[in-house]
C-alpha positions in Angstrom: 182.6 100.2 145.8 183.6 100.7 142.2 185.8 104.1 140.9 185.7 104.4 136.7 189.1 106.5 136.4 189.5 108.0 132.5 191.5 111.4 131.9 193.4 113.1 129.6 195.1 115.3 132.1 197.1 113.1 134.7 197.8 115.8 137.2 197.1 113.7 140.5 195.5 111.2 139.5 198.0 108.6 140.8 197.8 109.4 144.4 194.0 109.7 144.1 193.5 105.9 142.5 196.0 104.7 145.7 193.8 106.4 148.2 191.0 104.9 146.6 192.3 101.9 146.6 193.3 102.4 150.4 189.4 102.6 151.1 188.5 99.4 149.1 187.7 100.8 145.7 187.9 98.6 143.0 189.4 100.4 139.9 188.2 100.3 136.3 190.0 102.2 134.1 190.7 103.5 130.1 193.8 103.1 127.6 196.9 105.7 128.6 195.0 106.0 132.5 195.2 102.2 133.4 198.9 102.0 131.7 199.9 104.5 134.2 198.4 103.3 137.1 199.4 99.8 136.1 202.9 101.3 136.1 202.3 102.7 139.5 201.5 99.1 140.5 198.1 100.3 141.0 195.7 97.3 140.0 193.2 98.2 137.3 190.8 96.5 135.3 190.3 97.6 131.7 187.5 98.6 130.3 187.5 95.8 127.8 187.5 93.3 130.3 183.6 95.2 131.5 182.4 95.5 128.2 183.9 92.3 126.2 184.9 94.7 123.8 187.8 96.0 122.8 188.3 99.8 122.3 188.1 100.7 118.5 188.7 103.4 115.7 191.9 104.4 117.5 190.8 105.0 121.4 187.3 106.8 119.8 184.8 104.3 121.1 185.5 102.8 124.3 183.3 103.5 127.2 180.0 104.0 125.0 178.8 101.1 126.3 175.6 99.9 128.4 177.9 98.0 130.4 179.5 101.3 131.5 176.5 103.6 131.6 173.8 101.5 133.0 176.7 101.2 135.8 176.5 104.7 136.5 172.9 105.7 135.5 171.1 102.8 137.7 169.0 103.9 140.6 169.3 102.2 143.6 166.2 103.3 145.0 164.5 102.2 141.7 163.1 98.2 142.2 163.2 97.8 138.0 166.4 99.4 138.0 167.9 96.8 140.3 165.9 93.8 138.4 167.4 94.7 135.6 171.3 95.0 136.2 170.9 92.0 138.1 169.5 90.1 135.1 172.1 91.5 132.7 175.1 91.2 135.4 175.9 94.9 135.1 178.2 96.3 138.2 177.6 99.8 139.4 179.8 102.8 139.6 180.2 104.6 142.8 182.3 107.1 141.6 184.0 108.7 138.1 186.8 110.6 137.7 187.1 111.9 133.7 188.6 115.2 132.4 188.4 115.8 128.5 190.6 116.0 126.1 192.4 119.9 125.5 190.1 120.8 122.6 191.0 124.7 124.1 194.6 124.4 124.2 194.8 122.8 120.6 192.7 125.5 118.9 195.7 127.5 119.8 198.1 125.4 117.7 196.7 126.1 114.5 196.3 122.3 113.5 194.8 121.3 110.2 190.8 120.9 110.8 191.3 117.1 110.4 193.8 116.8 113.4 191.7 119.1 115.5 188.6 117.3 115.4 190.6 114.8 117.0 190.7 116.3 120.2 186.8 116.6 120.4 186.1 114.3 123.4 182.7 112.4 122.7 182.7 109.8 125.5 184.2 112.4 128.2 181.3 114.1 128.2 178.9 111.5 128.1 180.6 110.0 131.0 180.4 113.2 133.2 176.7 114.1 131.8 175.7 110.6 133.1 177.4 110.3 136.6 176.0 114.1 137.5 172.8 113.4 136.4 172.8 110.4 138.6 174.6 112.8 141.4 171.9 111.1 144.1 173.7 108.0 143.9 177.2 108.7 142.3 180.1 111.3 142.7 181.6 112.8 139.4 184.9 114.4 139.5 186.1 116.6 136.4 189.2 118.7 138.6 192.1 117.4 139.9 192.1 119.9 142.6 189.0 118.9 143.8 190.8 115.2 144.9 192.3 116.2 148.2 188.6 116.9 149.6 186.9 114.4 148.0 189.1 111.7 148.9 189.3 113.1 152.8 185.4 113.4 153.0 185.0 109.5 151.6 187.8 108.6 154.4 185.9 110.3 156.9 182.5 108.9 155.5 181.2 112.5 155.5 180.5 113.1 151.4 177.0 114.3 151.7 174.9 114.5 149.2 175.3 118.3 148.9 178.8 117.5 148.1 177.8 115.5 145.2 175.6 117.8 144.0 178.1 120.3 144.3 180.5 118.2 142.1 177.5 117.4 139.6 177.2 121.5 139.2 180.8 122.0 138.0 180.5 118.7 136.1 177.7 120.5 133.8 179.7 123.6 133.9 182.6 121.8 132.3 181.0 120.6 129.4 178.3 123.1 128.7 181.8 125.9 128.8 183.5 122.5 126.2 180.6 122.5 124.1 180.1 126.4 123.8 184.1 126.2 122.8 183.5 123.9 120.3 180.5 125.6 118.8 182.5 129.1 118.6 185.4 127.4 116.9 183.2 125.8 114.4 181.5 128.7 113.7 184.7 130.7 113.2 186.0 128.3 110.7 182.6 128.0 108.7 180.9 131.4 108.7 177.1 131.2 109.0 175.1 134.0 107.6 172.6 133.8 110.7 173.1 132.8 114.2 171.7 129.2 115.1 168.7 129.1 117.5 170.6 128.5 120.7 173.7 130.5 121.4 176.0 130.4 124.3 179.2 132.1 125.4 181.7 130.2 127.0 183.6 132.3 130.0 186.3 130.6 132.1 187.8 131.1 135.7 185.3 133.5 137.0 186.8 135.5 140.1 184.9 137.6 142.5 184.8 140.9 142.7 184.4 143.1 146.3 181.1 144.0 144.7 179.4 145.3 141.2 178.8 148.8 140.2 177.2 149.4 143.6 178.4 147.9 146.8 175.0 145.9 147.2 175.5 144.2 143.6 177.4 141.7 143.3 180.3 141.2 140.7 182.3 138.9 139.1 185.4 139.0 136.2 185.7 136.2 133.9 187.8 135.3 131.2 187.0 134.9 127.3 189.1 131.5 126.0 189.1 133.5 122.5 191.0 136.4 123.8 194.5 136.0 125.4 195.0 140.1 126.2 193.2 142.7 127.1 192.7 144.4 130.7 191.0 141.3 132.2 194.0 139.5 131.8 196.3 142.0 132.8 198.5 141.9 135.7 198.0 143.8 139.0 201.0 145.2 140.2 200.3 146.8 143.4 197.3 148.5 145.2 194.0 147.6 146.3 192.2 145.2 144.6 190.5 145.9 141.4 186.8 146.9 141.6 184.3 146.5 138.7 183.9 150.0 138.1 188.3 149.7 137.7 187.9 146.9 135.1 185.2 149.4 133.1 187.3 152.5 133.4 190.9 151.1 132.8 189.3 148.9 129.9 187.8 152.5 128.4 191.0 154.1 129.3 193.2 151.4 127.3 190.7 151.3 124.4 191.2 155.3 123.7 195.0 155.5 124.1 195.4 152.6 121.6 194.0 154.9 119.1 197.1 156.9 119.0 200.0 154.1 118.6 202.0 156.9 116.8 202.8 159.4 119.6 203.0 159.0 123.2 199.4 159.5 124.4 197.5 159.9 128.1 194.0 159.7 129.0 192.2 159.9 131.9 188.9 158.3 132.3 186.6 159.2 135.2 183.0 157.0 135.1 183.8 155.5 132.0 184.2 158.7 129.9 187.2 160.4 128.8 187.8 163.8 130.7 191.4 164.5 129.4 193.2 163.2 126.6 196.7 164.3 124.7 199.6 163.4 122.7 202.7 164.8 123.4 206.7 164.8 122.8 206.8 162.6 125.4 204.2 161.0 128.0 205.3 163.5 130.5 204.1 165.7 128.1 200.9 164.6 127.3 199.6 163.3 130.7 200.3 167.1 132.2 198.3 168.3 129.0 195.8 165.7 129.7 195.4 166.6 133.3 195.2 170.0 132.2 191.7 170.1 130.3 190.3 169.0 133.7 191.9 168.1 136.8 188.7 168.5 138.7 187.6 165.8 137.0 190.7 163.9 136.6 190.7 163.6 140.8 190.3 159.9 141.4 190.4 159.1 137.4 192.2 156.2 136.0 195.2 157.2 133.9 196.2 155.7 130.8 199.4 155.6 128.6 200.9 153.7 125.6 204.3 153.6 126.4 206.5 152.5 129.3 205.9 154.6 132.9 209.5 156.3 133.7 210.3 157.8 137.1 209.6 161.4 135.9 206.4 160.4 134.8 205.8 158.4 137.9 206.7 161.2 140.3 204.4 163.3 138.4 201.3 160.7 139.2 201.9 160.5 142.8 201.0 164.4 143.2 197.1 163.8 142.3 194.9 161.3 143.8 194.3 158.4 141.0 192.6 155.2 141.4 194.6 153.2 138.5 197.2 153.8 136.1 197.1 151.4 133.4 200.3 151.1 130.6 202.1 148.5 128.5 204.9 148.2 131.3 207.0 150.3 134.4 210.3 151.0 134.7 211.7 149.6 138.0 212.3 153.2 139.1 208.9 153.9 138.2 207.8 150.9 140.6 210.0 152.3 143.4 208.6 155.8 143.3 204.5 154.8 143.1 204.9 152.0 145.8 204.9 155.2 148.1 201.1 155.2 147.1 200.2 151.7 148.5 196.5 151.9 147.3 197.4 153.2 143.7 196.3 150.3 141.5 199.2 149.7 138.9 197.8 147.6 135.7 199.8 146.0 133.3 198.0 145.4 130.1 199.2 144.1 127.3 197.2 144.8 123.8 193.1 144.6 123.3 191.0 141.9 121.8 187.6 141.9 120.7 184.2 140.1 120.6 180.9 140.6 121.2 179.5 143.5 123.4 176.9 142.2 125.5 174.3 144.2 127.4 171.6 142.7 129.6 168.1 144.0 129.6 165.2 142.8 130.5 164.4 139.2 129.5 167.5 138.4 127.5 170.2 140.3 126.4 171.5 142.5 122.9 174.9 141.2 121.6 176.8 143.2 118.9 179.9 143.4 117.5 182.5 145.9 118.8 182.6 149.2 117.1 186.4 148.5 115.9 185.9 150.8 112.7 186.8 154.8 112.7 185.3 156.2 109.9 183.5 155.0 106.5 185.4 157.8 104.6 187.0 161.0 105.1 185.5 163.8 102.4 185.7 167.7 102.7 182.6 169.0 101.7 182.9 172.6 102.8 183.9 174.9 100.5 187.2 175.5 102.6 189.3 173.2 103.3 190.7 172.1 106.6 194.8 173.0 106.9 196.9 170.0 107.9 196.7 171.3 111.7 193.1 171.4 111.6 193.2 167.9 109.9 195.2 166.2 112.1 193.2 167.4 115.2 190.1 166.7 113.7 191.3 163.2 113.4 192.2 163.4 117.0 189.1 164.7 118.1 187.2 162.3 116.2 188.9 159.4 117.7 188.3 160.5 121.1 184.6 161.3 120.3 184.0 158.1 119.7 184.9 156.7 123.5 182.2 159.6 125.1 178.7 158.7 126.1 176.0 159.8 123.7 175.4 162.7 122.5 179.3 163.8 122.7 181.3 166.4 121.4 184.9 166.9 121.4 186.3 170.1 121.5 190.2 169.9 120.9 193.4 171.6 119.6 196.7 170.9 119.0 197.0 167.4 119.9 194.7 168.0 123.0 191.5 168.1 124.3 190.1 171.4 125.4 186.6 170.2 126.4 184.5 167.3 126.5 180.5 167.0 126.4 179.0 163.2 126.8 175.5 162.1 128.2 173.7 165.0 127.2 170.1 164.6 125.7 170.7 167.7 123.7 173.8 167.5 121.8 173.8 171.2 122.2 173.5 171.1 125.7 177.0 168.8 125.6 178.6 171.5 123.3 177.7 174.0 125.9 179.0 171.8 128.6 182.3 171.5 126.6 182.7 175.4 126.2 181.9 175.7 129.5 184.8 173.4 130.6 187.4 174.8 128.5 186.6 178.4 129.3 186.4 177.7 133.1 190.4 176.0 132.4 191.1 179.6 130.4 191.5 177.8 127.1 191.5 180.0 123.8 189.3 178.3 121.7 189.9 180.3 118.4 191.5 177.8 115.8 189.9 174.9 117.4 188.0 172.0 116.0 184.7 170.2 117.4 183.7 166.5 116.4 180.5 164.9 117.0 179.7 161.4 116.8 176.6 161.4 115.5 175.6 164.0 112.9 174.5 167.6 113.7 170.4 167.6 113.7 170.4 171.8 113.1 172.8 174.5 112.5 172.7 175.8 116.0 176.0 173.9 117.1 177.5 175.2 113.9 176.6 178.7 114.8 177.5 178.3 118.5 180.9 177.0 117.3 181.9 179.6 115.1 180.8 182.8 118.1 183.4 180.7 120.1 186.4 180.6 117.2 185.7 177.1 116.4 187.3 176.7 112.3 186.4 173.0 111.6 183.7 170.5 112.3 184.2 166.5 111.7 180.7 164.4 112.4 179.1 161.6 110.3 176.5 163.8 108.2 173.2 162.2 107.5 170.9 164.1 108.7 167.7 165.6 106.5 169.2 168.8 107.6 172.6 168.2 106.2 172.8 170.8 103.7 171.5 173.6 105.9 174.3 172.3 108.2 176.6 173.0 105.6 175.7 176.5 104.9 175.9 177.0 107.8 179.6 176.3 107.8 180.4 177.7 104.7 178.7 181.0 105.9 181.2 181.3 108.8 184.0 180.1 106.9 184.7 177.2 108.6 186.0 173.6 107.4 183.7 170.5 107.5 184.8 166.7 106.9 182.2 163.8 107.1 183.2 160.6 107.8 179.5 158.4 107.3 180.3 156.4 110.4 178.2 157.2 113.5 179.9 155.9 117.0 176.9 156.1 119.2 177.4 154.7 122.5 174.7 154.5 125.2 
C-alpha cells in the first residue's frame, strides 16, 4: 500500500504518517512535507525518486507527472489499465493526502500581484481532483480534522466506498471553493464589463440552523470569505440558538441603525420590516421613542443599537419580550442584567459588509449589487423650502424608508418614526396604514414629514397627508404626473424634496 502526502498545512500530518507507517503504508512525499517527516524519523520516498525528475521552477512543478497521476487514476477493475501500468512500471497510490496553498489568507495581506499569484496552487488541486475522481479505489483526504477517523477506519479495515465518496465530495467542494475564490479575487483586481459565461460564489463554514423561514424548511448559515465583519460573523453572547429569521431580522436592523452614525439610534424590526426607529440624546431615549411608535409590533421583535448597551438600557430591555438585541458591545453590568432573560439572544456585531444580493427564482438566481447609496441628489422643488427641522426629519424618514418593504411610506417627526406603512400594493394604502398606526398611538401629525421609497403616482397621497397636518415630503420623482403631484404640494403650502433615486424593496 502506498500513500502520497503533500500538504502546506502540516497540522497533524506527522501523527497521521506514523499511523500509516504502522499499517504498512509506504510514504511518498514532496518538498517541505518530506523534510518534516524525515526529521521526525519517518522513512519517506521523495517524489523525484518516483518520477526520475527533480522538482523544478522553485517547486512549481513536482507532482505533475504520469508516474504520479497514472498511479492515482488507474482502475483496478479495467484489464487494460492494469496491463498499461505494469508495462510502464507505474506503482499504484491507494491514499492521497493534500491541502492547498493558503491563497485566501494571502489575499488579506496586500501582496504585490506577482507574489499573490505564487499562492495559486496548481499541483494540489490536480492531485485532489484525480484522487476524488477515482474514489472507487483511492482515498483522498484534504482536511486535517479527518485524519483521526480515517486512520481508525483503516486500522479496523472498515473504510468503505461510502466513506471514500464522502471524502471525495469534500475534496471537490474544496477545489470548487478554491477556484471560485481565485476567480473573484482576480475579477476585483481586473474588473470586467460583463460577467463571464460561468459564475460561482464561494461560501465557507456552512452551519445548519434549526430550520429555515418555517419549520418544514432546512436552513443554513454560510460565510463569505470576502467579508470579515457583519451579522453572519457576529458573536452570540447568550440566549437560544439563532434562527434563520433571527439572522435576517438582525441584519436588517443593523443596516438601518448604521444609517445614523452621528446620533444614538435604536431600530426595532419585526418580520424584516422596521416598526420603530428613533434617535435620541442617548440610547435609552432612542429605545423608548422607537418602542412607543408601535409597542404591539415590537413584542417578540429584534432591537438594534449603534453603541454599547449599558445597565440602565438593559433594565428597560428586560421589561418586554424580545427575541434578539443587537449592538456593537454590551457593558458587563448590562450582560448581568440581561442574563436573567435566559432565552434572549444577545448579538455582538462589528460593522457591516456588502457583496451580491442573491434571490432564488425557479430555474436560476437573480443577483444584484446591494443598495448602498442613499440619494442621487437632494433638490427642493416646491415653492416653500423646508425648514431646518423639516429637512432633518425628511432625511431621517428617507433613511428608514429605504429599508421598508414596498410600497413603503414613513411618517416621522423630531427624529423618530410616528407611523410606517409597508408591503401594500397601493401607495395610498401604505400611507393610510401609517396614519392609522400613528393615530392609534395618539401622535400629533401636525408638522410631521412623509417619505416614500418610490415616486407618488398621483396627487392623492399628498392631499391625504396635508389633511393630517403633514408639512413636507421626500420622494425620488420620476412619475409622468410629477407636475400634478408638485402642484398639490404647492397648493397645500408643503415642502417637497426629490432624491432622483428610488429604493424598491420586494
